[in-house]
C-alpha positions as CSV (number, residue, x, y, z in Angstrom):
1,X,25.0,286.5,-122.2
2,X,28.4,288.2,-122.1
3,X,30.5,287.6,-119.0
4,X,31.6,290.8,-117.1
5,X,34.9,292.4,-117.9
6,X,36.1,291.7,-114.3
7,X,36.2,288.0,-115.3
8,X,37.5,288.4,-118.9
9,X,40.1,291.1,-118.6
10,X,43.3,290.5,-116.5
11,X,46.1,293.0,-116.0
12,X,49.5,291.9,-117.4
13,X,51.0,292.0,-113.9
14,X,48.3,290.0,-112.3
15,X,49.2,287.0,-110.1
16,X,47.2,284.1,-108.7
17,X,46.6,285.9,-105.4
18,X,44.5,288.4,-107.3
19,X,41.9,285.8,-108.2
20,X,41.2,284.4,-104.8
21,X,41.9,281.4,-102.7
22,X,39.0,279.0,-102.1
23,X,38.8,276.5,-99.3
24,X,36.4,273.7,-100.3
25,X,35.2,271.6,-97.3
26,X,34.0,268.4,-99.1
27,X,34.1,264.7,-99.5
28,X,33.7,261.5,-97.5
29,X,34.6,257.8,-98.0
30,X,31.4,257.2,-100.0
31,X,31.5,260.5,-102.0
32,X,35.2,261.0,-102.5
33,X,34.8,262.5,-106.0
34,X,32.4,265.3,-105.1
35,X,35.0,267.7,-103.8
36,X,37.4,266.9,-106.7
37,X,34.7,267.9,-109.2
38,X,34.0,271.1,-107.4
39,X,37.7,272.0,-107.1
40,X,38.4,271.3,-110.8
41,X,35.4,273.4,-111.8
42,X,36.6,276.3,-109.7
43,X,40.1,276.1,-111.3
44,X,38.5,276.0,-114.8
45,X,36.4,279.0,-113.9
46,X,39.4,281.2,-113.0
47,X,40.1,280.8,-109.3
48,X,43.7,281.6,-108.4
49,X,44.1,278.9,-105.8
50,X,41.9,276.0,-104.5
51,X,42.5,274.0,-101.4
52,X,40.4,270.9,-100.8
53,X,39.7,270.2,-97.1
54,X,39.1,266.5,-96.9
55,X,39.1,263.6,-94.4
56,X,42.7,262.8,-93.7
57,X,42.2,259.1,-94.3
58,X,41.2,259.9,-97.9
59,X,44.1,262.2,-98.7
60,X,46.2,259.6,-100.5
61,X,43.3,258.4,-102.6
62,X,42.2,262.0,-103.5
63,X,45.8,262.9,-104.5
64,X,45.6,260.3,-107.2
65,X,42.4,261.6,-108.8
66,X,42.5,265.4,-108.2
67,X,43.9,267.9,-110.7
68,X,47.6,268.5,-110.0
69,X,46.8,272.2,-109.5
70,X,44.5,271.6,-106.5
71,X,46.0,271.5,-103.0
72,X,44.7,269.4,-100.1
73,X,44.2,270.1,-96.4
74,X,43.9,266.7,-94.6
75,X,41.5,267.1,-91.7
76,X,40.6,265.0,-88.7
77,X,37.9,262.5,-89.5
78,X,36.0,259.5,-88.1
79,X,35.7,256.5,-90.4
80,X,36.1,258.5,-93.5
81,X,33.9,261.5,-92.7
82,X,35.0,264.9,-91.3
83,X,34.6,265.3,-87.5
84,X,34.0,268.3,-85.3
85,X,37.7,268.1,-84.4
86,X,38.5,269.5,-87.8
87,X,37.2,272.9,-86.8
88,X,40.4,274.0,-85.1
89,X,42.5,273.2,-88.2
90,X,40.0,275.0,-90.5
91,X,39.9,278.0,-88.1
92,X,43.7,278.4,-88.4
93,X,43.9,277.8,-92.1
94,X,41.0,280.1,-93.0
95,X,43.1,283.1,-92.2
96,X,44.7,282.8,-95.6
97,X,41.5,282.1,-97.5
98,X,39.1,284.4,-99.4
99,X,36.1,282.1,-100.0
100,X,34.7,279.1,-98.0
101,X,32.6,276.5,-99.9
102,X,31.0,273.8,-97.8
103,X,29.1,270.7,-98.6
104,X,29.8,268.5,-101.7
105,X,29.9,264.9,-100.6
106,X,30.3,265.5,-96.9
107,X,27.8,262.9,-95.8
108,X,25.3,263.2,-92.9
109,X,27.2,261.9,-90.0
110,X,26.4,263.7,-86.7
111,X,29.9,264.9,-86.1
112,X,30.2,266.2,-89.7
113,X,26.9,268.1,-89.3
114,X,28.1,269.6,-86.1
115,X,31.2,270.8,-87.9
116,X,29.2,272.4,-90.6
117,X,27.0,274.3,-88.2
118,X,30.0,275.5,-86.2
119,X,31.6,276.7,-89.5
120,X,28.4,278.6,-90.4
121,X,28.1,280.1,-87.0
122,X,31.7,281.1,-86.4
123,X,33.7,281.6,-89.6
124,X,33.6,285.1,-91.0
125,X,34.2,284.5,-94.7
126,X,32.1,284.8,-97.8
127,X,30.6,281.3,-98.3
128,X,28.8,279.0,-100.6
129,X,26.8,276.2,-99.0
130,X,25.6,273.2,-100.9
131,X,24.5,269.6,-100.6
132,X,25.2,268.1,-97.2
133,X,26.1,271.6,-96.0
134,X,22.5,272.4,-96.5
135,X,21.3,269.2,-94.9
136,X,23.2,270.1,-91.8
137,X,21.2,273.4,-91.6
138,X,17.8,271.7,-91.6
139,X,16.1,272.7,-88.3
140,X,19.0,275.2,-87.6
141,X,18.2,278.1,-90.0
142,X,18.7,280.5,-87.1
143,X,22.5,280.1,-87.7
144,X,22.0,282.2,-90.8
145,X,20.8,285.1,-88.7
146,X,23.7,285.4,-86.3
147,X,26.0,288.4,-86.1
148,X,27.2,287.4,-89.5
149,X,23.8,287.9,-91.0
150,X,25.0,290.3,-93.7
151,X,28.0,288.1,-94.5
152,X,28.0,287.1,-98.2
153,X,26.2,283.8,-98.3
154,X,25.0,281.7,-101.2
155,X,22.8,278.6,-100.7
156,X,22.5,276.2,-103.7
157,X,19.6,273.8,-102.9
158,X,18.0,271.4,-105.4
159,X,14.2,271.1,-104.9
160,X,14.5,268.3,-102.4
161,X,17.0,270.2,-100.2
162,X,14.8,273.3,-100.4
163,X,11.8,271.3,-99.3
164,X,13.8,269.9,-96.3
165,X,15.0,273.4,-95.3
166,X,11.5,274.8,-95.4
167,X,9.7,271.8,-94.1
168,X,7.3,271.5,-97.0
169,X,6.8,269.1,-99.9
170,X,8.9,269.0,-103.1
171,X,5.7,269.5,-105.0
172,X,5.0,272.8,-103.3
173,X,8.6,273.9,-103.9
174,X,8.3,273.2,-107.6
175,X,4.9,274.9,-107.8
176,X,6.3,278.2,-106.4
177,X,10.0,278.1,-107.3
178,X,10.4,281.9,-107.8
179,X,8.3,283.0,-104.9
180,X,9.9,280.6,-102.4
181,X,13.5,281.4,-103.5
182,X,12.8,285.1,-103.3
183,X,11.2,284.9,-99.9
184,X,13.9,282.7,-98.4
185,X,16.6,285.1,-99.7
186,X,14.8,288.0,-98.1
187,X,14.1,286.3,-94.8
188,X,17.7,285.3,-94.3
189,X,19.4,288.2,-96.2
190,X,21.4,286.0,-98.6
191,X,21.4,284.7,-102.2
192,X,19.5,281.5,-103.1
193,X,20.2,279.4,-106.2
194,X,17.2,277.0,-106.5
195,X,18.5,274.5,-109.0
196,X,16.5,272.5,-111.6
197,X,14.8,273.4,-114.8
198,X,14.9,277.2,-115.2
199,X,17.2,277.6,-112.2
200,X,16.2,280.6,-110.0
201,X,18.7,283.0,-108.6
202,X,17.3,285.4,-106.0
203,X,18.7,287.7,-103.4
204,X,17.4,289.9,-100.6
205,X,18.0,293.1,-102.6
206,X,15.2,292.2,-105.0
207,X,17.5,290.8,-107.8
208,X,16.0,287.9,-109.6
209,X,17.3,285.8,-112.5
210,X,15.7,282.8,-114.3
211,X,18.2,280.7,-116.2
212,X,17.5,279.4,-119.7
213,X,20.7,277.5,-120.5
214,X,21.2,273.8,-119.7
215,X,19.4,270.5,-120.6
216,X,18.1,267.3,-119.0
217,X,21.5,265.7,-119.4
218,X,22.6,267.7,-116.3
219,X,20.5,265.4,-114.2
220,X,23.6,263.3,-113.4
221,X,25.7,262.8,-110.3
222,X,28.1,265.6,-109.6
223,X,26.5,268.3,-111.7
224,X,25.7,270.4,-108.7
225,X,29.2,270.0,-107.3
226,X,30.5,271.5,-110.5
227,X,28.2,274.5,-110.1
228,X,29.4,275.0,-106.5
229,X,33.0,275.3,-107.7
230,X,32.0,277.7,-110.4
231,X,30.1,280.0,-108.0
232,X,32.9,280.0,-105.5
233,X,35.4,280.9,-108.3
234,X,33.4,283.9,-109.4
235,X,33.1,285.1,-105.8
236,X,36.8,284.7,-105.4
237,X,37.4,286.9,-108.5
238,X,35.4,289.8,-107.0
239,X,31.8,289.5,-108.2
240,X,29.1,290.1,-105.7
241,X,27.0,287.2,-104.6
242,X,24.1,287.7,-106.9
243,X,26.3,288.1,-110.0
244,X,28.6,285.3,-109.1
245,X,25.6,283.0,-108.9
246,X,23.9,284.3,-112.0
247,X,26.9,284.1,-114.3
248,X,28.0,280.7,-112.9
249,X,24.5,279.3,-113.4
250,X,24.4,280.6,-117.0
251,X,27.9,279.3,-117.8
252,X,27.2,276.0,-116.1
253,X,24.2,275.4,-118.4
254,X,26.1,276.7,-121.4
255,X,28.9,274.3,-120.8
256,X,26.4,271.5,-120.4
257,X,24.7,272.4,-123.7
258,X,28.1,272.1,-125.4
259,X,28.8,268.8,-123.7
260,X,25.5,267.4,-124.8
261,X,26.2,268.3,-128.4
262,X,29.3,266.1,-128.2
263,X,28.4,263.4,-125.7
264,X,24.5,263.5,-126.1
265,X,22.3,264.2,-123.1
266,X,22.1,260.4,-122.4
267,X,25.9,260.0,-122.3
268,X,27.0,263.2,-120.6
269,X,28.5,263.1,-117.1
270,X,29.5,265.9,-114.8
271,X,33.2,265.9,-115.7
272,X,32.1,266.5,-119.4
273,X,30.6,269.8,-118.2
274,X,33.9,270.8,-116.6
275,X,35.8,270.1,-119.8
276,X,33.5,272.5,-121.7
277,X,33.8,275.4,-119.3
278,X,36.7,277.0,-121.3
279,X,34.7,276.8,-124.6
280,X,31.6,278.2,-122.9
281,X,33.7,281.1,-121.6
282,X,34.9,281.8,-125.2
283,X,31.3,281.9,-126.4
284,X,30.4,284.4,-123.7
285,X,33.4,286.7,-124.2
C-alpha cells in the first residue's frame, strides 16, 4: 500500500506547525511507559509537535525516558494517577492543540475515569480514544452522542475492550468482528479500529478496511500504544479519521513485520516497532 501524498510530500517552506500538535493524555505510576511509546510513535510518524500530559509526580521520571523532542505537561494527580482536577489545566492548554489522544496507561482510578468522561463530553477537538480511555466509557456510551456527535472520533479497542463496551463476550466479538465494528461506528457516528488478527477499520460512512500486515509478535505490551500515537499523527497531518486509522494500522503492521525479521516474533517488543516506522514508510513511498 502506498501512503498518500499528503504524508509523503512536504513543501520546502513547511514548518512544524503545519503537521499538527498532539496532546496525549496518558500514563500512571504503574504504566509510566505507555505514553512515552505513543508519543515517540507519533513523532516517528510525522507529527509536528507532541505534548505528553502526565501525572505531575511522574514528570521527573518521564523526562529521563522520553524522547528529547517530546514535551510534557505535568497535571494534577492523586497517588500517581491523573485526577479530575487536571481538567482545568487541560482545558486551558487545549486551545493550542490540534489533536487529543486519551488513554494509554491511565489506569482505572475513579477520579481518572471521571476526568476522561469530562474530556470526552466537553473538549471540542478531534480525538483518539484508547485503552483506559475506553474503559472509562463502559456504561457511558451516551457521551459519544452529545452535541459533539459529529466530532472526529476514533476508538481503538482490542477484543476485550470491545466486549466491555458492548456488554457481550469476547467470543462473540471475535465471531463477528467486521459486523460489530461497523455497527458500532454507525450507531455512534465515529471510526472504530477493532484490533487483533486482521484488524478491522470501519466508519459510519460505510468505509471498511481489513488489514493484512502484522504478525503474532505484536501481541506484546505497548503495541497498542504505538498504534495510538501513529493514528494521532496522521490525523494531525490532515488525513480524515478513516484514512488516518487505515494507513496507521497498515504501517504499524508493516513496521512490525520488519521488526520481526530482525528480532524474531518471539524477541520483538513494542519499541522495536517504533524503530522500524521510518523503514516501513520508505517501503510505502
